[in-house]
PDB file of N, CA, C, O and CB in Angstrom:
ATOM      1  N   MET A   1     108.168  88.783  94.532  1.00  0.00           N
ATOM      2  CA  MET A   1     107.929  89.910  95.245  1.00  0.00           C
ATOM      3  C   MET A   1     108.366  91.394  94.665  1.00  0.00           C
ATOM      4  O   MET A   1     109.534  91.674  94.393  1.00  0.00           O
ATOM      5  CB  MET A   1     108.556  89.648  96.458  1.00  0.00           C
ATOM      6  N   SER A   2     107.566  92.047  94.557  1.00  0.00           N
ATOM      7  CA  SER A   2     107.305  93.946  93.966  1.00  0.00           C
ATOM      8  C   SER A   2     107.478  94.326  95.591  1.00  0.00           C
ATOM      9  O   SER A   2     107.062  93.947  96.686  1.00  0.00           O
ATOM     10  CB  SER A   2     105.132  94.632  93.001  1.00  0.00           C
ATOM     11  N   SER A   3     108.112  95.037  95.177  1.00  0.00           N
ATOM     12  CA  SER A   3     109.739  96.018  96.367  1.00  0.00           C
ATOM     13  C   SER A   3     107.419  97.575  96.856  1.00  0.00           C
ATOM     14  O   SER A   3     107.406  98.806  96.867  1.00  0.00           O
ATOM     15  CB  SER A   3     112.718  97.804  93.974  1.00  0.00           C
ATOM     16  N   TRP A   4     106.916  97.193  96.957  1.00  0.00           N
ATOM     17  CA  TRP A   4     105.639  97.611  97.881  1.00  0.00           C
ATOM     18  C   TRP A   4     105.327  96.522  98.695  1.00  0.00           C
ATOM     19  O   TRP A   4     104.849  96.882  99.771  1.00  0.00           O
ATOM     20  CB  TRP A   4     104.298  97.999  97.078  1.00  0.00           C
ATOM     21  N   GLU A   5     105.441  95.197  98.543  1.00  0.00           N
ATOM     22  CA  GLU A   5     104.993  93.862  99.213  1.00  0.00           C
ATOM     23  C   GLU A   5     106.430  93.966 100.222  1.00  0.00           C
ATOM     24  O   GLU A   5     106.356  94.208 101.426  1.00  0.00           O
ATOM     25  CB  GLU A   5     104.786  92.223  97.958  1.00  0.00           C
ATOM     26  N   ARG A   6     107.378  93.799  99.689  1.00  0.00           N
ATOM     27  CA  ARG A   6     107.813  93.672 100.001  1.00  0.00           C
ATOM     28  C   ARG A   6     108.414  95.136 101.590  1.00  0.00           C
ATOM     29  O   ARG A   6     108.521  94.664 102.722  1.00  0.00           O
ATOM     30  CB  ARG A   6     108.119  93.103  98.903  1.00  0.00           C
ATOM     31  N   ALA A   7     108.616  96.203 101.457  1.00  0.00           N
ATOM     32  CA  ALA A   7     107.580  97.290 102.207  1.00  0.00           C
ATOM     33  C   ALA A   7     106.427  97.091 103.063  1.00  0.00           C
ATOM     34  O   ALA A   7     106.449  97.707 104.129  1.00  0.00           O
ATOM     35  CB  ALA A   7     106.986  98.000 101.320  1.00  0.00           C
ATOM     36  N   MET A   8     105.551  96.449 102.847  1.00  0.00           N
ATOM     37  CA  MET A   8     104.882  96.256 103.721  1.00  0.00           C
ATOM     38  C   MET A   8     104.212  94.734 104.467  1.00  0.00           C
ATOM     39  O   MET A   8     103.138  94.495 105.018  1.00  0.00           O
ATOM     40  CB  MET A   8     104.172  97.019 103.295  1.00  0.00           C
ATOM     41  N   GLU A   9     105.541  93.820 104.138  1.00  0.00           N
ATOM     42  CA  GLU A   9     106.002  92.665 105.006  1.00  0.00           C
ATOM     43  C   GLU A   9     106.677  93.625 106.369  1.00  0.00           C
ATOM     44  O   GLU A   9     106.250  93.751 107.517  1.00  0.00           O
ATOM     45  CB  GLU A   9     107.301  91.515 104.049  1.00  0.00           C
ATOM     46  N   ILE A  10     107.577  94.060 105.873  1.00  0.00           N
ATOM     47  CA  ILE A  10     108.423  94.723 107.155  1.00  0.00           C
ATOM     48  C   ILE A  10     107.945  95.920 107.780  1.00  0.00           C
ATOM     49  O   ILE A  10     108.834  96.647 108.224  1.00  0.00           O
ATOM     50  CB  ILE A  10     109.815  95.118 106.770  1.00  0.00           C
ATOM     51  N   PHE A  11     106.634  96.349 107.941  1.00  0.00           N
ATOM     52  CA  PHE A  11     106.200  97.302 108.364  1.00  0.00           C
ATOM     53  C   PHE A  11     105.093  96.408 108.901  1.00  0.00           C
ATOM     54  O   PHE A  11     104.342  96.980 109.691  1.00  0.00           O
ATOM     55  CB  PHE A  11     106.034  98.463 107.474  1.00  0.00           C
ATOM     56  N   GLU A  12     104.781  94.911 108.601  1.00  0.00           N
ATOM     57  CA  GLU A  12     104.120  94.532 109.216  1.00  0.00           C
ATOM     58  C   GLU A  12     104.646  93.762 110.189  1.00  0.00           C
ATOM     59  O   GLU A  12     103.986  93.282 111.111  1.00  0.00           O
ATOM     60  CB  GLU A  12     103.400  94.170 108.626  1.00  0.00           C
ATOM     61  N   TRP A  13     106.078  93.588 109.986  1.00  0.00           N
ATOM     62  CA  TRP A  13     106.913  92.970 111.000  1.00  0.00           C
ATOM     63  C   TRP A  13     107.279  93.758 111.893  1.00  0.00           C
ATOM     64  O   TRP A  13     107.585  93.103 112.889  1.00  0.00           O
ATOM     65  CB  TRP A  13     107.977  92.410 110.577  1.00  0.00           C
ATOM     66  N   PHE A  14     107.466  95.359 112.123  1.00  0.00           N
ATOM     67  CA  PHE A  14     107.549  95.962 112.572  1.00  0.00           C
ATOM     68  C   PHE A  14     106.317  95.950 114.480  1.00  0.00           C
ATOM     69  O   PHE A  14     106.534  95.760 115.676  1.00  0.00           O
ATOM     70  CB  PHE A  14     107.590  96.726 111.363  1.00  0.00           C
ATOM     71  N   LYS A  15     104.745  96.388 113.309  1.00  0.00           N
ATOM     72  CA  LYS A  15     103.690  96.338 113.811  1.00  0.00           C
ATOM     73  C   LYS A  15     103.804  94.706 114.889  1.00  0.00           C
ATOM     74  O   LYS A  15     103.612  94.643 116.104  1.00  0.00           O
ATOM     75  CB  LYS A  15     102.584  96.497 112.506  1.00  0.00           C
ATOM     76  N   ARG A  16     104.063  93.886 114.220  1.00  0.00           N
ATOM     77  CA  ARG A  16     104.236  92.324 115.251  1.00  0.00           C
ATOM     78  C   ARG A  16     104.967  92.685 115.977  1.00  0.00           C
ATOM     79  O   ARG A  16     104.491  92.226 117.016  1.00  0.00           O
ATOM     80  CB  ARG A  16     104.815  90.876 114.743  1.00  0.00           C
ATOM     81  N   LYS A  17     106.159  93.391 116.355  1.00  0.00           N
ATOM     82  CA  LYS A  17     107.396  92.888 117.102  1.00  0.00           C
ATOM     83  C   LYS A  17     106.817  93.296 118.743  1.00  0.00           C
ATOM     84  O   LYS A  17     106.781  92.794 119.866  1.00  0.00           O
ATOM     85  CB  LYS A  17     109.069  93.817 116.514  1.00  0.00           C
ATOM     86  N   GLY A  18     106.513  94.236 118.206  1.00  0.00           N
ATOM     87  CA  GLY A  18     106.117  95.471 119.745  1.00  0.00           C
ATOM     88  C   GLY A  18     107.139  96.164 120.098  1.00  0.00           C
ATOM     89  O   GLY A  18     106.761  97.324 120.264  1.00  0.00           O
ATOM     90  N   CYS A  19     108.523  96.025 120.351  1.00  0.00           N
ATOM     91  CA  CYS A  19     108.882  96.432 120.785  1.00  0.00           C
ATOM     92  C   CYS A  19     109.606  97.658 120.208  1.00  0.00           C
ATOM     93  O   CYS A  19     110.638  98.133 120.681  1.00  0.00           O
ATOM     94  CB  CYS A  19     109.143  95.697 121.260  1.00  0.00           C
ATOM     95  N   TYR A  20     108.582  98.368 118.533  1.00  0.00           N
ATOM     96  CA  TYR A  20     109.754  98.648 117.992  1.00  0.00           C
ATOM     97  C   TYR A  20     107.932 100.022 117.838  1.00  0.00           C
ATOM     98  O   TYR A  20     106.888  99.558 117.381  1.00  0.00           O
ATOM     99  CB  TYR A  20     110.997  97.385 116.531  1.00  0.00           C
ATOM    100  N   GLU A  21     107.994 101.168 118.196  1.00  0.00           N
ATOM    101  CA  GLU A  21     106.794 101.651 117.999  1.00  0.00           C
ATOM    102  C   GLU A  21     106.960 102.596 116.996  1.00  0.00           C
ATOM    103  O   GLU A  21     107.945 103.323 116.870  1.00  0.00           O
ATOM    104  CB  GLU A  21     106.195 102.134 119.136  1.00  0.00           C
ATOM    105  N   LEU A  22     105.256 102.555 115.768  1.00  0.00           N
ATOM    106  CA  LEU A  22     105.892 102.911 114.778  1.00  0.00           C
ATOM    107  C   LEU A  22     105.538 104.721 114.789  1.00  0.00           C
ATOM    108  O   LEU A  22     104.426 104.885 115.291  1.00  0.00           O
ATOM    109  CB  LEU A  22     105.399 101.935 113.466  1.00  0.00           C
ATOM    110  N   ASN A  23     105.991 105.655 114.500  1.00  0.00           N
ATOM    111  CA  ASN A  23     104.533 106.941 114.003  1.00  0.00           C
ATOM    112  C   ASN A  23     104.534 107.425 113.078  1.00  0.00           C
ATOM    113  O   ASN A  23     105.191 107.008 112.125  1.00  0.00           O
ATOM    114  CB  ASN A  23     104.256 108.195 114.632  1.00  0.00           C
ATOM    115  N   VAL A  24     103.634 108.704 113.034  1.00  0.00           N
ATOM    116  CA  VAL A  24     103.611 109.176 111.507  1.00  0.00           C
ATOM    117  C   VAL A  24     104.905 109.183 110.604  1.00  0.00           C
ATOM    118  O   VAL A  24     104.643 109.298 109.407  1.00  0.00           O
ATOM    119  CB  VAL A  24     103.140 110.604 111.482  1.00  0.00           C
ATOM    120  N   ILE A  25     106.271 109.082 110.923  1.00  0.00           N
ATOM    121  CA  ILE A  25     106.958 108.956 109.332  1.00  0.00           C
ATOM    122  C   ILE A  25     106.819 107.756 109.089  1.00  0.00           C
ATOM    123  O   ILE A  25     106.266 107.589 108.002  1.00  0.00           O
ATOM    124  CB  ILE A  25     108.517 109.307 109.050  1.00  0.00           C
ATOM    125  N   HIS A  26     107.173 106.474 109.817  1.00  0.00           N
ATOM    126  CA  HIS A  26     107.045 105.268 108.691  1.00  0.00           C
ATOM    127  C   HIS A  26     105.657 104.933 108.539  1.00  0.00           C
ATOM    128  O   HIS A  26     105.474 103.849 107.986  1.00  0.00           O
ATOM    129  CB  HIS A  26     107.834 103.865 109.085  1.00  0.00           C
ATOM    130  N   TYR A  27     104.241 105.810 109.006  1.00  0.00           N
ATOM    131  CA  TYR A  27     102.924 105.731 107.977  1.00  0.00           C
ATOM    132  C   TYR A  27     102.938 106.213 106.747  1.00  0.00           C
ATOM    133  O   TYR A  27     102.671 105.657 105.682  1.00  0.00           O
ATOM    134  CB  TYR A  27     101.823 106.379 108.427  1.00  0.00           C
ATOM    135  N   ASN A  28     103.304 107.402 107.005  1.00  0.00           N
ATOM    136  CA  ASN A  28     103.521 108.770 105.838  1.00  0.00           C
ATOM    137  C   ASN A  28     104.832 107.959 104.634  1.00  0.00           C
ATOM    138  O   ASN A  28     104.725 108.294 103.454  1.00  0.00           O
ATOM    139  CB  ASN A  28     104.447 110.724 106.973  1.00  0.00           C
ATOM    140  N   ILE A  29     105.907 107.014 104.982  1.00  0.00           N
ATOM    141  CA  ILE A  29     106.689 106.274 104.109  1.00  0.00           C
ATOM    142  C   ILE A  29     106.367 105.374 103.411  1.00  0.00           C
ATOM    143  O   ILE A  29     106.625 105.219 102.217  1.00  0.00           O
ATOM    144  CB  ILE A  29     107.464 105.858 104.540  1.00  0.00           C
ATOM    145  N   MET A  30     105.237 104.107 104.748  1.00  0.00           N
ATOM    146  CA  MET A  30     104.449 103.282 103.994  1.00  0.00           C
ATOM    147  C   MET A  30     103.509 103.294 102.239  1.00  0.00           C
ATOM    148  O   MET A  30     103.506 102.684 101.171  1.00  0.00           O
ATOM    149  CB  MET A  30     103.660 103.200 104.972  1.00  0.00           C
ATOM    150  N   LEU A  31     102.438 105.080 103.323  1.00  0.00           N
ATOM    151  CA  LEU A  31     101.443 105.277 102.535  1.00  0.00           C
ATOM    152  C   LEU A  31     102.453 105.756 101.234  1.00  0.00           C
ATOM    153  O   LEU A  31     102.039 105.280 100.177  1.00  0.00           O
ATOM    154  CB  LEU A  31     100.261 106.347 103.185  1.00  0.00           C
ATOM    155  N   GLY A  32     103.630 106.557 101.086  1.00  0.00           N
ATOM    156  CA  GLY A  32     104.164 106.802  99.632  1.00  0.00           C
ATOM    157  C   GLY A  32     104.519 105.785  98.771  1.00  0.00           C
ATOM    158  O   GLY A  32     104.441 105.856  97.544  1.00  0.00           O
ATOM    159  N   ILE A  33     104.896 104.869  99.388  1.00  0.00           N
ATOM    160  CA  ILE A  33     105.147 103.475  98.638  1.00  0.00           C
ATOM    161  C   ILE A  33     103.831 102.379  98.423  1.00  0.00           C
ATOM    162  O   ILE A  33     103.736 101.484  97.583  1.00  0.00           O
ATOM    163  CB  ILE A  33     106.305 102.669  99.558  1.00  0.00           C
ATOM    164  N   LEU A  34     103.101 102.682  99.223  1.00  0.00           N
ATOM    165  CA  LEU A  34     101.620 102.502  98.436  1.00  0.00           C
ATOM    166  C   LEU A  34     100.893 103.146  97.329  1.00  0.00           C
ATOM    167  O   LEU A  34     100.268 102.526  96.468  1.00  0.00           O
ATOM    168  CB  LEU A  34     100.761 102.675  99.220  1.00  0.00           C
ATOM    169  N   GLY A  35     101.054 104.894  97.428  1.00  0.00           N
ATOM    170  CA  GLY A  35     101.038 105.259  96.367  1.00  0.00           C
ATOM    171  C   GLY A  35     101.769 105.328  95.839  1.00  0.00           C
ATOM    172  O   GLY A  35     101.187 106.166  95.152  1.00  0.00           O
ATOM    173  N   ARG A  36     103.021 105.224  95.211  1.00  0.00           N
ATOM    174  CA  ARG A  36     103.297 105.106  93.807  1.00  0.00           C
ATOM    175  C   ARG A  36     102.868 103.893  93.255  1.00  0.00           C
ATOM    176  O   ARG A  36     102.644 103.832  92.046  1.00  0.00           O
ATOM    177  CB  ARG A  36     104.640 105.255  93.532  1.00  0.00           C
ATOM    178  N   ALA A  37     102.703 102.769  94.097  1.00  0.00           N
ATOM    179  CA  ALA A  37     102.530 101.713  92.956  1.00  0.00           C
ATOM    180  C   ALA A  37     101.451 101.901  92.833  1.00  0.00           C
ATOM    181  O   ALA A  37     101.197 101.263  91.812  1.00  0.00           O
ATOM    182  CB  ALA A  37     102.814 100.307  93.057  1.00  0.00           C
ATOM    183  N   ARG A  38     100.871 102.192  93.042  1.00  0.00           N
ATOM    184  CA  ARG A  38      99.110 102.775  93.341  1.00  0.00           C
ATOM    185  C   ARG A  38      98.434 101.538  93.352  1.00  0.00           C
ATOM    186  O   ARG A  38      98.164 100.814  92.393  1.00  0.00           O
ATOM    187  CB  ARG A  38      98.257 103.883  92.007  1.00  0.00           C
ATOM    188  N   ASN A  39      98.102 101.326  94.989  1.00  0.00           N
ATOM    189  CA  ASN A  39      98.146 100.314  95.720  1.00  0.00           C
ATOM    190  C   ASN A  39      96.776 100.727  96.391  1.00  0.00           C
ATOM    191  O   ASN A  39      96.545 100.442  97.566  1.00  0.00           O
ATOM    192  CB  ASN A  39      99.485 100.115  96.570  1.00  0.00           C
ATOM    193  N   TRP A  40      96.131 101.220  95.819  1.00  0.00           N
ATOM    194  CA  TRP A  40      94.859 101.846  96.561  1.00  0.00           C
ATOM    195  C   TRP A  40      94.026 100.614  97.869  1.00  0.00           C
ATOM    196  O   TRP A  40      94.016 100.525  99.097  1.00  0.00           O
ATOM    197  CB  TRP A  40      93.577 102.257  95.059  1.00  0.00           C
ATOM    198  N   SER A  41      93.608 100.084  97.063  1.00  0.00           N
ATOM    199  CA  SER A  41      92.838  99.397  98.487  1.00  0.00           C
ATOM    200  C   SER A  41      93.516  98.514  99.891  1.00  0.00           C
ATOM    201  O   SER A  41      92.997  98.003 100.883  1.00  0.00           O
ATOM    202  CB  SER A  41      91.863  98.293  97.868  1.00  0.00           C
ATOM    203  N   HIS A  42      95.441  98.681  99.217  1.00  0.00           N
ATOM    204  CA  HIS A  42      96.942  98.925 100.776  1.00  0.00           C
ATOM    205  C   HIS A  42      96.397  99.743 101.428  1.00  0.00           C
ATOM    206  O   HIS A  42      95.748  99.541 102.454  1.00  0.00           O
ATOM    207  CB  HIS A  42      98.741  99.687 100.516  1.00  0.00           C
ATOM    208  N   VAL A  43      96.637 100.920 100.812  1.00  0.00           N
ATOM    209  CA  VAL A  43      96.417 102.137 101.446  1.00  0.00           C
ATOM    210  C   VAL A  43      95.245 102.856 101.950  1.00  0.00           C
ATOM    211  O   VAL A  43      95.374 103.765 102.769  1.00  0.00           O
ATOM    212  CB  VAL A  43      96.832 102.808 100.794  1.00  0.00           C
ATOM    213  N   GLU A  44      94.163 102.504 101.518  1.00  0.00           N
ATOM    214  CA  GLU A  44      93.173 102.700 102.592  1.00  0.00           C
ATOM    215  C   GLU A  44      93.149 101.404 103.776  1.00  0.00           C
ATOM    216  O   GLU A  44      93.099 101.853 104.921  1.00  0.00           O
ATOM    217  CB  GLU A  44      91.677 102.843 101.812  1.00  0.00           C
ATOM    218  N   PHE A  45      93.170 100.257 103.715  1.00  0.00           N
ATOM    219  CA  PHE A  45      93.569  99.240 104.783  1.00  0.00           C
ATOM    220  C   PHE A  45      94.682 100.453 106.017  1.00  0.00           C
ATOM    221  O   PHE A  45      94.550 101.019 107.101  1.00  0.00           O
ATOM    222  CB  PHE A  45      94.680  97.603 103.781  1.00  0.00           C
ATOM    223  N   CYS A  46      95.539 100.319 105.116  1.00  0.00           N
ATOM    224  CA  CYS A  46      96.975 101.197 105.730  1.00  0.00           C
ATOM    225  C   CYS A  46      95.867 102.084 107.685  1.00  0.00           C
ATOM    226  O   CYS A  46      95.486 101.873 108.837  1.00  0.00           O
ATOM    227  CB  CYS A  46      97.707 103.249 103.712  1.00  0.00           C
ATOM    228  N   VAL A  47      95.974 103.131 106.443  1.00  0.00           N
ATOM    229  CA  VAL A  47      94.969 104.130 106.929  1.00  0.00           C
ATOM    230  C   VAL A  47      94.183 103.969 108.572  1.00  0.00           C
ATOM    231  O   VAL A  47      94.373 104.557 109.637  1.00  0.00           O
ATOM    232  CB  VAL A  47      93.822 104.045 105.765  1.00  0.00           C
ATOM    233  N   MET A  48      93.047 102.652 108.055  1.00  0.00           N
ATOM    234  CA  MET A  48      92.612 102.696 108.537  1.00  0.00           C
ATOM    235  C   MET A  48      92.774 101.662 110.005  1.00  0.00           C
ATOM    236  O   MET A  48      91.910 101.466 110.859  1.00  0.00           O
ATOM    237  CB  MET A  48      91.949 102.862 107.759  1.00  0.00           C
ATOM    238  N   LYS A  49      94.192 101.099 109.946  1.00  0.00           N
ATOM    239  CA  LYS A  49      94.665 101.346 111.190  1.00  0.00           C
ATOM    240  C   LYS A  49      95.228 101.389 112.446  1.00  0.00           C
ATOM    241  O   LYS A  49      95.120 102.403 113.136  1.00  0.00           O
ATOM    242  CB  LYS A  49      94.481 101.399 111.288  1.00  0.00           C
TER     243      LYS A  49
END
């Protein structure tokens, strides 16, 4: 599993839990990780949600 996949897994886990409120900082971190990995399809998916 690559680092961006692990980061996405953790990010999705936080969203599913419901007791953690994701904010702009969390999204910026995730977008940075995906951007460095040049994973543009997931960047678009993350922005759309």
